[in-house]
PDB file of the backbone (N, CA, C, O) and the ligand in Angstrom, with CONECT records:
HET     ZN  A 101       1
ATOM      1  N   UNK A   1     151.253 306.098  79.186  1.00  0.00           N
ATOM      2  CA  UNK A   1     151.264 305.852  77.763  1.00  0.00           C
ATOM      3  C   UNK A   1     152.662 306.027  77.194  1.00  0.00           C
ATOM      4  O   UNK A   1     153.427 306.906  77.591  1.00  0.00           O
ATOM      5  N   UNK A   2     152.959 305.147  76.242  1.00  0.00           N
ATOM      6  CA  UNK A   2     154.254 305.240  75.575  1.00  0.00           C
ATOM      7  C   UNK A   2     154.286 306.530  74.757  1.00  0.00           C
ATOM      8  O   UNK A   2     153.299 306.986  74.180  1.00  0.00           O
ATOM      9  N   UNK A   3     155.419 307.041  74.756  1.00  0.00           N
ATOM     10  CA  UNK A   3     155.571 308.348  74.004  1.00  0.00           C
ATOM     11  C   UNK A   3     156.871 308.333  73.267  1.00  0.00           C
ATOM     12  O   UNK A   3     157.905 308.046  73.869  1.00  0.00           O
ATOM     13  N   UNK A   4     156.872 308.630  71.987  1.00  0.00           N
ATOM     14  CA  UNK A   4     158.088 308.680  71.233  1.00  0.00           C
ATOM     15  C   UNK A   4     158.630 307.242  71.097  1.00  0.00           C
ATOM     16  O   UNK A   4     157.916 306.240  71.078  1.00  0.00           O
ATOM     17  N   UNK A   5     160.034 307.255  71.000  1.00  0.00           N
ATOM     18  CA  UNK A   5     160.714 305.996  70.753  1.00  0.00           C
ATOM     19  C   UNK A   5     161.526 305.532  72.030  1.00  0.00           C
ATOM     20  O   UNK A   5     162.474 304.753  71.930  1.00  0.00           O
ATOM     21  N   UNK A   6     161.137 306.010  73.127  1.00  0.00           N
ATOM     22  CA  UNK A   6     161.810 305.659  74.364  1.00  0.00           C
ATOM     23  C   UNK A   6     161.840 304.098  74.504  1.00  0.00           C
ATOM     24  O   UNK A   6     160.812 303.442  74.336  1.00  0.00           O
ATOM     25  N   UNK A   7     162.916 303.578  74.784  1.00  0.00           N
ATOM     26  CA  UNK A   7     163.059 302.131  74.970  1.00  0.00           C
ATOM     27  C   UNK A   7     163.289 301.894  76.543  1.00  0.00           C
ATOM     28  O   UNK A   7     164.275 302.371  77.105  1.00  0.00           O
ATOM     29  N   UNK A   8     162.405 301.193  77.165  1.00  0.00           N
ATOM     30  CA  UNK A   8     162.549 300.998  78.592  1.00  0.00           C
ATOM     31  C   UNK A   8     163.831 300.078  78.743  1.00  0.00           C
ATOM     32  O   UNK A   8     164.045 299.137  77.979  1.00  0.00           O
ATOM     33  N   UNK A   9     164.655 300.423  79.781  1.00  0.00           N
ATOM     34  CA  UNK A   9     165.877 299.726  80.105  1.00  0.00           C
ATOM     35  C   UNK A   9     165.659 299.054  81.456  1.00  0.00           C
ATOM     36  O   UNK A   9     165.150 299.653  82.403  1.00  0.00           O
ATOM     37  N   UNK A  10     166.056 297.811  81.507  1.00  0.00           N
ATOM     38  CA  UNK A  10     165.926 297.111  82.766  1.00  0.00           C
ATOM     39  C   UNK A  10     167.316 296.429  83.024  1.00  0.00           C
ATOM     40  O   UNK A  10     168.146 296.249  82.132  1.00  0.00           O
ATOM     41  N   UNK A  11     167.474 296.087  84.262  1.00  0.00           N
ATOM     42  CA  UNK A  11     168.805 295.528  84.707  1.00  0.00           C
ATOM     43  C   UNK A  11     168.672 294.008  85.060  1.00  0.00           C
ATOM     44  O   UNK A  11     167.772 293.635  85.813  1.00  0.00           O
ATOM     45  N   UNK A  12     169.540 293.161  84.532  1.00  0.00           N
ATOM     46  CA  UNK A  12     169.526 291.776  84.959  1.00  0.00           C
ATOM     47  C   UNK A  12     169.944 291.659  86.359  1.00  0.00           C
ATOM     48  O   UNK A  12     170.972 292.208  86.756  1.00  0.00           O
ATOM     49  N   UNK A  13     169.117 290.900  87.190  1.00  0.00           N
ATOM     50  CA  UNK A  13     169.415 290.839  88.591  1.00  0.00           C
ATOM     51  C   UNK A  13     170.663 290.062  88.911  1.00  0.00           C
ATOM     52  O   UNK A  13     171.151 290.088  90.041  1.00  0.00           O
ATOM     53  N   UNK A  14     171.179 289.373  87.923  1.00  0.00           N
ATOM     54  CA  UNK A  14     172.347 288.431  88.208  1.00  0.00           C
ATOM     55  C   UNK A  14     173.637 289.243  87.786  1.00  0.00           C
ATOM     56  O   UNK A  14     174.488 289.544  88.624  1.00  0.00           O
ATOM     57  N   UNK A  15     173.742 289.575  86.490  1.00  0.00           N
ATOM     58  CA  UNK A  15     174.972 290.201  86.014  1.00  0.00           C
ATOM     59  C   UNK A  15     174.903 291.693  86.058  1.00  0.00           C
ATOM     60  O   UNK A  15     175.915 292.369  85.875  1.00  0.00           O
ATOM     61  N   UNK A  16     173.706 292.234  86.302  1.00  0.00           N
ATOM     62  CA  UNK A  16     173.502 293.747  86.380  1.00  0.00           C
ATOM     63  C   UNK A  16     173.764 294.482  85.134  1.00  0.00           C
ATOM     64  O   UNK A  16     173.994 295.691  85.159  1.00  0.00           O
ATOM     65  N   UNK A  17     173.738 293.778  84.007  1.00  0.00           N
ATOM     66  CA  UNK A  17     173.803 294.469  82.739  1.00  0.00           C
ATOM     67  C   UNK A  17     172.522 295.161  82.550  1.00  0.00           C
ATOM     68  O   UNK A  17     171.492 294.567  82.869  1.00  0.00           O
ATOM     69  N   UNK A  18     172.464 296.407  82.044  1.00  0.00           N
ATOM     70  CA  UNK A  18     171.313 297.130  81.714  1.00  0.00           C
ATOM     71  C   UNK A  18     171.067 296.824  80.154  1.00  0.00           C
ATOM     72  O   UNK A  18     171.971 296.868  79.321  1.00  0.00           O
ATOM     73  N   UNK A  19     169.888 296.546  79.900  1.00  0.00           N
ATOM     74  CA  UNK A  19     169.544 296.113  78.493  1.00  0.00           C
ATOM     75  C   UNK A  19     168.122 296.611  78.249  1.00  0.00           C
ATOM     76  O   UNK A  19     167.355 296.878  79.174  1.00  0.00           O
ATOM     77  N   UNK A  20     167.818 296.721  76.999  1.00  0.00           N
ATOM     78  CA  UNK A  20     166.426 297.034  76.645  1.00  0.00           C
ATOM     79  C   UNK A  20     165.513 295.992  77.288  1.00  0.00           C
ATOM     80  O   UNK A  20     165.915 294.830  77.358  1.00  0.00           O
ATOM     81  N   UNK A  21     164.349 296.317  77.747  1.00  0.00           N
ATOM     82  CA  UNK A  21     163.506 295.355  78.437  1.00  0.00           C
ATOM     83  C   UNK A  21     163.121 294.191  77.605  1.00  0.00           C
ATOM     84  O   UNK A  21     162.979 293.083  78.123  1.00  0.00           O
ATOM     85  N   UNK A  22     162.938 294.401  76.272  1.00  0.00           N
ATOM     86  CA  UNK A  22     162.505 293.264  75.551  1.00  0.00           C
ATOM     87  C   UNK A  22     163.594 292.228  75.308  1.00  0.00           C
ATOM     88  O   UNK A  22     163.310 291.149  74.789  1.00  0.00           O
ATOM     89  N   UNK A  23     164.843 292.538  75.676  1.00  0.00           N
ATOM     90  CA  UNK A  23     165.886 291.540  75.470  1.00  0.00           C
ATOM     91  C   UNK A  23     166.007 290.706  76.769  1.00  0.00           C
ATOM     92  O   UNK A  23     166.773 289.744  76.816  1.00  0.00           O
ATOM     93  N   UNK A  24     165.285 291.059  77.768  1.00  0.00           N
ATOM     94  CA  UNK A  24     165.357 290.379  79.024  1.00  0.00           C
ATOM     95  C   UNK A  24     164.172 289.570  79.276  1.00  0.00           C
ATOM     96  O   UNK A  24     163.087 289.880  78.783  1.00  0.00           O
ATOM     97  N   UNK A  25     164.342 288.457  80.085  1.00  0.00           N
ATOM     98  CA  UNK A  25     163.197 287.692  80.593  1.00  0.00           C
ATOM     99  C   UNK A  25     162.687 288.195  81.875  1.00  0.00           C
ATOM    100  O   UNK A  25     163.463 288.355  82.817  1.00  0.00           O
ATOM    101  N   UNK A  26     161.404 288.462  81.975  1.00  0.00           N
ATOM    102  CA  UNK A  26     160.801 288.896  83.147  1.00  0.00           C
ATOM    103  C   UNK A  26     160.496 287.775  84.094  1.00  0.00           C
ATOM    104  O   UNK A  26     160.038 286.731  83.630  1.00  0.00           O
ATOM    105  N   UNK A  27     160.706 287.898  85.358  1.00  0.00           N
ATOM    106  CA  UNK A  27     160.413 286.938  86.382  1.00  0.00           C
ATOM    107  C   UNK A  27     159.475 287.601  87.374  1.00  0.00           C
ATOM    108  O   UNK A  27     159.820 288.685  87.844  1.00  0.00           O
ATOM    109  N   UNK A  28     158.351 287.070  87.729  1.00  0.00           N
ATOM    110  CA  UNK A  28     157.498 287.589  88.704  1.00  0.00           C
ATOM    111  C   UNK A  28     157.462 286.706  89.929  1.00  0.00           C
ATOM    112  O   UNK A  28     157.208 285.508  89.800  1.00  0.00           O
ATOM    113  N   UNK A  29     157.701 287.236  91.096  1.00  0.00           N
ATOM    114  CA  UNK A  29     157.639 286.479  92.381  1.00  0.00           C
ATOM    115  C   UNK A  29     156.185 286.481  92.926  1.00  0.00           C
ATOM    116  O   UNK A  29     155.535 287.510  93.107  1.00  0.00           O
ATOM    117  N   UNK A  30     155.771 285.304  93.154  1.00  0.00           N
ATOM    118  CA  UNK A  30     154.431 285.128  93.781  1.00  0.00           C
ATOM    119  C   UNK A  30     154.566 284.348  95.033  1.00  0.00           C
ATOM    120  O   UNK A  30     155.620 283.757  95.267  1.00  0.00           O
ATOM    121  N   UNK A  31     153.562 284.308  95.854  1.00  0.00           N
ATOM    122  CA  UNK A  31     153.631 283.531  97.168  1.00  0.00           C
ATOM    123  C   UNK A  31     153.935 282.081  96.851  1.00  0.00           C
ATOM    124  O   UNK A  31     154.548 281.375  97.651  1.00  0.00           O
ATOM    125  N   UNK A  32     153.499 281.636  95.672  1.00  0.00           N
ATOM    126  CA  UNK A  32     153.742 280.164  95.314  1.00  0.00           C
ATOM    127  C   UNK A  32     155.119 279.945  94.705  1.00  0.00           C
ATOM    128  O   UNK A  32     155.554 278.803  94.553  1.00  0.00           O
ATOM    129  N   UNK A  33     155.737 280.909  94.394  1.00  0.00           N
ATOM    130  CA  UNK A  33     157.048 280.762  93.651  1.00  0.00           C
ATOM    131  C   UNK A  33     157.218 281.745  92.536  1.00  0.00           C
ATOM    132  O   UNK A  33     156.563 282.786  92.483  1.00  0.00           O
ATOM    133  N   UNK A  34     158.106 281.397  91.652  1.00  0.00           N
ATOM    134  CA  UNK A  34     158.371 282.281  90.605  1.00  0.00           C
ATOM    135  C   UNK A  34     157.622 281.946  89.242  1.00  0.00           C
ATOM    136  O   UNK A  34     157.426 280.765  88.957  1.00  0.00           O
ATOM    137  N   UNK A  35     157.244 282.858  88.484  1.00  0.00           N
ATOM    138  CA  UNK A  35     156.671 282.612  87.200  1.00  0.00           C
ATOM    139  C   UNK A  35     157.594 283.362  86.199  1.00  0.00           C
ATOM    140  O   UNK A  35     158.034 284.493  86.409  1.00  0.00           O
ATOM    141  N   UNK A  36     157.838 282.636  85.114  1.00  0.00           N
ATOM    142  CA  UNK A  36     158.575 283.194  83.984  1.00  0.00           C
ATOM    143  C   UNK A  36     157.619 283.931  83.106  1.00  0.00           C
ATOM    144  O   UNK A  36     156.793 283.283  82.463  1.00  0.00           O
ATOM    145  N   UNK A  37     157.662 285.200  83.027  1.00  0.00           N
ATOM    146  CA  UNK A  37     156.582 286.085  82.382  1.00  0.00           C
ATOM    147  C   UNK A  37     157.098 286.352  81.001  1.00  0.00           C
ATOM    148  O   UNK A  37     157.761 287.362  80.766  1.00  0.00           O
ATOM    149  N   UNK A  38     156.799 285.439  80.059  1.00  0.00           N
ATOM    150  CA  UNK A  38     157.283 285.687  78.719  1.00  0.00           C
ATOM    151  C   UNK A  38     156.498 286.857  78.014  1.00  0.00           C
ATOM    152  O   UNK A  38     157.021 287.589  77.173  1.00  0.00           O
ATOM    153  N   UNK A  39     155.280 286.956  78.408  1.00  0.00           N
ATOM    154  CA  UNK A  39     154.464 288.098  77.780  1.00  0.00           C
ATOM    155  C   UNK A  39     154.887 289.477  78.383  1.00  0.00           C
ATOM    156  O   UNK A  39     154.595 290.514  77.789  1.00  0.00           O
ATOM    157  N   UNK A  40     155.558 289.490  79.532  1.00  0.00           N
ATOM    158  CA  UNK A  40     155.930 290.712  80.105  1.00  0.00           C
ATOM    159  C   UNK A  40     154.810 291.560  80.688  1.00  0.00           C
ATOM    160  O   UNK A  40     154.950 292.755  80.949  1.00  0.00           O
ATOM    161  N   UNK A  41     153.648 290.845  80.883  1.00  0.00           N
ATOM    162  CA  UNK A  41     152.401 291.540  81.188  1.00  0.00           C
ATOM    163  C   UNK A  41     151.735 291.115  82.508  1.00  0.00           C
ATOM    164  O   UNK A  41     150.704 291.666  82.894  1.00  0.00           O
ATOM    165  N   UNK A  42     152.320 290.156  83.177  1.00  0.00           N
ATOM    166  CA  UNK A  42     151.724 289.662  84.382  1.00  0.00           C
ATOM    167  C   UNK A  42     151.853 290.743  85.452  1.00  0.00           C
ATOM    168  O   UNK A  42     152.861 291.448  85.479  1.00  0.00           O
ATOM    169  N   UNK A  43     150.830 290.901  86.364  1.00  0.00           N
ATOM    170  CA  UNK A  43     150.939 291.908  87.390  1.00  0.00           C
ATOM    171  C   UNK A  43     151.960 291.413  88.413  1.00  0.00           C
ATOM    172  O   UNK A  43     152.335 290.242  88.478  1.00  0.00           O
ATOM    173  N   UNK A  44     152.385 292.413  89.215  1.00  0.00           N
ATOM    174  CA  UNK A  44     153.289 292.080  90.262  1.00  0.00           C
ATOM    175  C   UNK A  44     154.698 292.605  90.033  1.00  0.00           C
ATOM    176  O   UNK A  44     154.983 293.059  88.924  1.00  0.00           O
ATOM    177  N   UNK A  45     155.540 292.574  90.948  1.00  0.00           N
ATOM    178  CA  UNK A  45     156.796 293.155  90.852  1.00  0.00           C
ATOM    179  C   UNK A  45     157.722 292.173  90.045  1.00  0.00           C
ATOM    180  O   UNK A  45     157.904 291.010  90.405  1.00  0.00           O
ATOM    181  N   UNK A  46     158.266 292.703  88.982  1.00  0.00           N
ATOM    182  CA  UNK A  46     159.114 291.895  88.091  1.00  0.00           C
ATOM    183  C   UNK A  46     160.562 292.073  88.383  1.00  0.00           C
ATOM    184  O   UNK A  46     161.000 293.106  88.890  1.00  0.00           O
ATOM    185  N   UNK A  47     161.280 291.079  88.065  1.00  0.00           N
ATOM    186  CA  UNK A  47     162.743 291.137  87.968  1.00  0.00           C
ATOM    187  C   UNK A  47     163.101 290.628  86.605  1.00  0.00           C
ATOM    188  O   UNK A  47     162.267 290.105  85.865  1.00  0.00           O
ATOM    189  N   UNK A  48     164.401 290.801  86.282  1.00  0.00           N
ATOM    190  CA  UNK A  48     164.769 290.456  84.863  1.00  0.00           C
ATOM    191  C   UNK A  48     166.083 289.701  84.927  1.00  0.00           C
ATOM    192  O   UNK A  48     166.960 289.954  85.753  1.00  0.00           O
ATOM    193  N   UNK A  49     166.165 288.729  83.971  1.00  0.00           N
ATOM    194  CA  UNK A  49     167.473 288.075  83.774  1.00  0.00           C
ATOM    195  C   UNK A  49     167.714 287.944  82.276  1.00  0.00           C
ATOM    196  O   UNK A  49     166.792 288.023  81.464  1.00  0.00           O
ATOM    197  N   UNK A  50     168.955 287.747  81.947  1.00  0.00           N
ATOM    198  CA  UNK A  50     169.357 287.600  80.526  1.00  0.00           C
ATOM    199  C   UNK A  50     168.953 286.181  80.053  1.00  0.00           C
ATOM    200  O   UNK A  50     169.421 285.180  80.597  1.00  0.00           O
ATOM    201  N   UNK A  51     168.084 286.120  79.043  1.00  0.00           N
ATOM    202  CA  UNK A  51     167.706 284.817  78.578  1.00  0.00           C
ATOM    203  C   UNK A  51     168.726 284.138  77.647  1.00  0.00           C
ATOM    204  O   UNK A  51     168.570 282.980  77.257  1.00  0.00           O
ATOM    205  N   UNK A  52     169.720 284.867  77.327  1.00  0.00           N
ATOM    206  CA  UNK A  52     170.762 284.423  76.321  1.00  0.00           C
ATOM    207  C   UNK A  52     172.023 284.129  77.018  1.00  0.00           C
ATOM    208  O   UNK A  52     172.983 283.754  76.345  1.00  0.00           O
ATOM    209  N   UNK A  53     172.131 284.263  78.344  1.00  0.00           N
ATOM    210  CA  UNK A  53     173.390 284.029  79.018  1.00  0.00           C
ATOM    211  C   UNK A  53     173.230 282.977  80.126  1.00  0.00           C
ATOM    212  O   UNK A  53     172.726 283.272  81.210  1.00  0.00           O
ATOM    213  N   UNK A  54     173.663 281.766  79.837  1.00  0.00           N
ATOM    214  CA  UNK A  54     173.475 280.767  80.897  1.00  0.00           C
ATOM    215  C   UNK A  54     174.051 280.982  82.209  1.00  0.00           C
ATOM    216  O   UNK A  54     173.641 280.377  83.200  1.00  0.00           O
ATOM    217  N   UNK A  55     175.018 281.852  82.241  1.00  0.00           N
ATOM    218  CA  UNK A  55     175.610 282.245  83.492  1.00  0.00           C
ATOM    219  C   UNK A  55     174.665 282.929  84.380  1.00  0.00           C
ATOM    220  O   UNK A  55     174.836 282.942  85.599  1.00  0.00           O
ATOM    221  N   UNK A  56     173.663 283.503  83.797  1.00  0.00           N
ATOM    222  CA  UNK A  56     172.672 284.281  84.539  1.00  0.00           C
ATOM    223  C   UNK A  56     171.527 283.236  85.094  1.00  0.00           C
ATOM    224  O   UNK A  56     170.581 283.661  85.758  1.00  0.00           O
ATOM    225  N   UNK A  57     171.660 281.993  84.812  1.00  0.00           N
ATOM    226  CA  UNK A  57     170.640 281.039  85.309  1.00  0.00           C
ATOM    227  C   UNK A  57     171.115 280.180  86.402  1.00  0.00           C
ATOM    228  O   UNK A  57     170.411 279.287  86.874  1.00  0.00           O
ATOM    229  N   UNK A  58     172.443 280.474  86.853  1.00  0.00           N
ATOM    230  CA  UNK A  58     173.010 279.551  87.738  1.00  0.00           C
ATOM    231  C   UNK A  58     172.452 279.816  89.199  1.00  0.00           C
ATOM    232  O   UNK A  58     172.244 280.951  89.626  1.00  0.00           O
ATOM    233  N   UNK A  59     172.239 278.689  89.898  1.00  0.00           N
ATOM    234  CA  UNK A  59     171.615 278.769  91.192  1.00  0.00           C
ATOM    235  C   UNK A  59     172.424 279.718  92.185  1.00  0.00           C
ATOM    236  O   UNK A  59     171.853 280.560  92.879  1.00  0.00           O
ATOM    237  N   UNK A  60     173.699 279.526  92.193  1.00  0.00           N
ATOM    238  CA  UNK A  60     174.413 280.292  93.184  1.00  0.00           C
ATOM    239  C   UNK A  60     174.401 281.761  92.847  1.00  0.00           C
ATOM    240  O   UNK A  60     174.493 282.609  93.735  1.00  0.00           O
ATOM    241  N   UNK A  61     174.287 282.072  91.556  1.00  0.00           N
ATOM    242  CA  UNK A  61     174.230 283.478  91.235  1.00  0.00           C
ATOM    243  C   UNK A  61     172.821 284.118  91.367  1.00  0.00           C
ATOM    244  O   UNK A  61     172.618 285.327  91.486  1.00  0.00           O
ATOM    245  N   UNK A  62     171.874 283.144  91.330  1.00  0.00           N
ATOM    246  CA  UNK A  62     170.442 283.639  91.562  1.00  0.00           C
ATOM    247  C   UNK A  62     170.146 283.768  93.087  1.00  0.00           C
ATOM    248  O   UNK A  62     169.106 284.305  93.469  1.00  0.00           O
ATOM    249  N   UNK A  63     171.016 283.300  93.902  1.00  0.00           N
ATOM    250  CA  UNK A  63     170.674 283.294  95.353  1.00  0.00           C
ATOM    251  C   UNK A  63     170.488 284.623  95.902  1.00  0.00           C
ATOM    252  O   UNK A  63     169.635 284.824  96.766  1.00  0.00           O
ATOM    253  N   UNK A  64     171.233 285.538  95.455  1.00  0.00           N
ATOM    254  CA  UNK A  64     171.178 286.939  96.016  1.00  0.00           C
ATOM    255  C   UNK A  64     169.783 287.433  95.799  1.00  0.00           C
ATOM    256  O   UNK A  64     169.217 288.093  96.670  1.00  0.00           O
ATOM    257  N   UNK A  65     169.159 287.106  94.553  1.00  0.00           N
ATOM    258  CA  UNK A  65     167.840 287.604  94.218  1.00  0.00           C
ATOM    259  C   UNK A  65     166.804 286.654  94.801  1.00  0.00           C
ATOM    260  O   UNK A  65     165.808 287.112  95.362  1.00  0.00           O
ATOM    261  N   UNK A  66     167.000 285.392  94.691  1.00  0.00           N
ATOM    262  CA  UNK A  66     165.939 284.333  94.889  1.00  0.00           C
ATOM    263  C   UNK A  66     165.984 283.660  96.252  1.00  0.00           C
ATOM    264  O   UNK A  66     165.046 282.983  96.672  1.00  0.00           O
ATOM    265  N   UNK A  67     167.102 283.868  96.922  1.00  0.00           N
ATOM    266  CA  UNK A  67     167.249 283.206  98.204  1.00  0.00           C
ATOM    267  C   UNK A  67     167.064 281.732  98.127  1.00  0.00           C
ATOM    268  O   UNK A  67     167.575 281.093  97.207  1.00  0.00           O
ATOM    269  N   UNK A  68     166.334 281.155  99.080  1.00  0.00           N
ATOM    270  CA  UNK A  68     166.174 279.698  99.121  1.00  0.00           C
ATOM    271  C   UNK A  68     165.506 279.169  97.947  1.00  0.00           C
ATOM    272  O   UNK A  68     165.537 277.954  97.753  1.00  0.00           O
ATOM    273  N   UNK A  69     164.883 279.969  97.113  1.00  0.00           N
ATOM    274  CA  UNK A  69     164.280 279.437  95.887  1.00  0.00           C
ATOM    275  C   UNK A  69     165.126 279.530  94.725  1.00  0.00           C
ATOM    276  O   UNK A  69     164.648 279.342  93.606  1.00  0.00           O
ATOM    277  N   UNK A  70     166.359 279.809  94.899  1.00  0.00           N
ATOM    278  CA  UNK A  70     167.257 279.899  93.718  1.00  0.00           C
ATOM    279  C   UNK A  70     167.370 278.708  92.923  1.00  0.00           C
ATOM    280  O   UNK A  70     167.476 278.776  91.699  1.00  0.00           O
ATOM    281  N   UNK A  71     167.353 277.558  93.586  1.00  0.00           N
ATOM    282  CA  UNK A  71     167.484 276.276  92.880  1.00  0.00           C
ATOM    283  C   UNK A  71     166.263 276.000  92.019  1.00  0.00           C
ATOM    284  O   UNK A  71     166.375 275.521  90.890  1.00  0.00           O
ATOM    285  N   UNK A  72     165.095 276.311  92.569  1.00  0.00           N
ATOM    286  CA  UNK A  72     163.898 276.155  91.820  1.00  0.00           C
ATOM    287  C   UNK A  72     163.834 277.059  90.623  1.00  0.00           C
ATOM    288  O   UNK A  72     163.440 276.633  89.537  1.00  0.00           O
ATOM    289  N   UNK A  73     164.239 278.377  90.817  1.00  0.00           N
ATOM    290  CA  UNK A  73     164.240 279.278  89.705  1.00  0.00           C
ATOM    291  C   UNK A  73     165.252 278.894  88.630  1.00  0.00           C
ATOM    292  O   UNK A  73     165.006 279.030  87.432  1.00  0.00           O
ATOM    293  N   UNK A  74     166.436 278.393  89.120  1.00  0.00           N
ATOM    294  CA  UNK A  74     167.432 278.042  88.111  1.00  0.00           C
ATOM    295  C   UNK A  74     166.987 276.822  87.300  1.00  0.00           C
ATOM    296  O   UNK A  74     167.276 276.748  86.106  1.00  0.00           O
ATOM    297  N   UNK A  75     166.297 275.873  87.917  1.00  0.00           N
ATOM    298  CA  UNK A  75     165.766 274.807  87.087  1.00  0.00           C
ATOM    299  C   UNK A  75     164.744 275.317  86.040  1.00  0.00           C
ATOM    300  O   UNK A  75     164.743 274.966  84.860  1.00  0.00           O
ATOM    301  N   UNK A  76     163.855 276.204  86.620  1.00  0.00           N
ATOM    302  CA  UNK A  76     162.836 276.794  85.585  1.00  0.00           C
ATOM    303  C   UNK A  76     163.506 277.471  84.439  1.00  0.00           C
ATOM    304  O   UNK A  76     163.122 277.285  83.284  1.00  0.00           O
ATOM    305  N   UNK A  77     164.493 278.246  84.737  1.00  0.00           N
ATOM    306  CA  UNK A  77     165.130 279.002  83.635  1.00  0.00           C
ATOM    307  C   UNK A  77     165.825 278.069  82.656  1.00  0.00           C
ATOM    308  O   UNK A  77     165.778 278.290  81.446  1.00  0.00           O
ATOM    309  N   UNK A  78     166.452 277.057  83.157  1.00  0.00           N
ATOM    310  CA  UNK A  78     167.219 276.095  82.286  1.00  0.00           C
ATOM    311  C   UNK A  78     166.181 275.233  81.441  1.00  0.00           C
ATOM    312  O   UNK A  78     166.407 274.889  80.281  1.00  0.00           O
ATOM    313  N   UNK A  79     165.127 274.949  82.075  1.00  0.00           N
ATOM    314  CA  UNK A  79     164.077 274.169  81.394  1.00  0.00           C
ATOM    315  C   UNK A  79     163.513 274.999  80.236  1.00  0.00           C
ATOM    316  O   UNK A  79     163.305 274.511  79.125  1.00  0.00           O
ATOM    317  N   UNK A  80     163.277 276.280  80.553  1.00  0.00           N
ATOM    318  CA  UNK A  80     162.574 277.171  79.540  1.00  0.00           C
ATOM    319  C   UNK A  80     163.573 277.615  78.470  1.00  0.00           C
ATOM    320  O   UNK A  80     163.241 277.659  77.285  1.00  0.00           O
ATOM    321  N   UNK A  81     164.785 277.940  78.889  1.00  0.00           N
ATOM    322  CA  UNK A  81     165.657 278.585  78.002  1.00  0.00           C
ATOM    323  C   UNK A  81     166.683 277.669  77.334  1.00  0.00           C
ATOM    324  O   UNK A  81     167.345 278.067  76.377  1.00  0.00           O
ATOM    325  N   UNK A  82     166.814 276.423  77.849  1.00  0.00           N
ATOM    326  CA  UNK A  82     167.669 275.558  77.147  1.00  0.00           C
ATOM    327  C   UNK A  82     168.830 275.126  78.096  1.00  0.00           C
ATOM    328  O   UNK A  82     169.269 275.903  78.943  1.00  0.00           O
ATOM    329  N   UNK A  83     169.300 273.892  77.933  1.00  0.00           N
ATOM    330  CA  UNK A  83     170.267 273.350  78.838  1.00  0.00           C
ATOM    331  C   UNK A  83     171.597 273.746  78.366  1.00  0.00           C
ATOM    332  O   UNK A  83     171.740 274.768  77.694  1.00  0.00           O
ATOM    333  N   UNK A  84     172.594 272.973  78.690  1.00  0.00           N
ATOM    334  CA  UNK A  84     174.016 273.184  78.343  1.00  0.00           C
ATOM    335  C   UNK A  84     174.246 273.018  76.809  1.00  0.00           C
ATOM    336  O   UNK A  84     175.223 273.519  76.253  1.00  0.00           O
ATOM    337  N   UNK A  85     173.397 272.365  76.219  1.00  0.00           N
ATOM    338  CA  UNK A  85     173.462 272.067  74.759  1.00  0.00           C
ATOM    339  C   UNK A  85     173.098 273.379  73.965  1.00  0.00           C
ATOM    340  O   UNK A  85     173.349 273.434  72.761  1.00  0.00           O
ATOM    341  N   UNK A  86     172.547 274.371  74.583  1.00  0.00           N
ATOM    342  CA  UNK A  86     172.277 275.578  73.963  1.00  0.00           C
ATOM    343  C   UNK A  86     171.147 275.598  72.942  1.00  0.00           C
ATOM    344  O   UNK A  86     171.159 276.340  71.960  1.00  0.00           O
ATOM    345  N   UNK A  87     170.176 274.745  73.228  1.00  0.00           N
ATOM    346  CA  UNK A  87     169.052 274.706  72.351  1.00  0.00           C
ATOM    347  C   UNK A  87     168.259 276.051  72.429  1.00  0.00           C
ATOM    348  O   UNK A  87     168.185 276.673  73.488  1.00  0.00           O
ATOM    349  N   UNK A  88     167.691 276.463  71.317  1.00  0.00           N
ATOM    350  CA  UNK A  88     166.839 277.591  71.349  1.00  0.00           C
ATOM    351  C   UNK A  88     167.675 278.777  71.069  1.00  0.00           C
ATOM    352  O   UNK A  88     167.166 279.898  71.040  1.00  0.00           O
TER     353      UNK A  88
HETATM  354 ZN    ZN A 101     172.422 288.816  83.080  1.00  0.00          ZN2+
END
């Protein structure tokens, strides 16, 4: 149960910044691939990336975390969060 005003801190798997959990986008890894968990409530082991930093959506930077699926995850993040035009 939540107690007091403690803010959970999570780390972006790409840039390793520590930020309040609500500032990060949760990613859940499933056998079928990755799910972008905008509710933050899906079961499973989550990882976090910065939704406001396009550098954290780059395939080659995601590779350490996502391995061979880094390209797929990068495309998902860019589609969801906005392309180079910075929409959203
Ligand atoms: Zn980041």
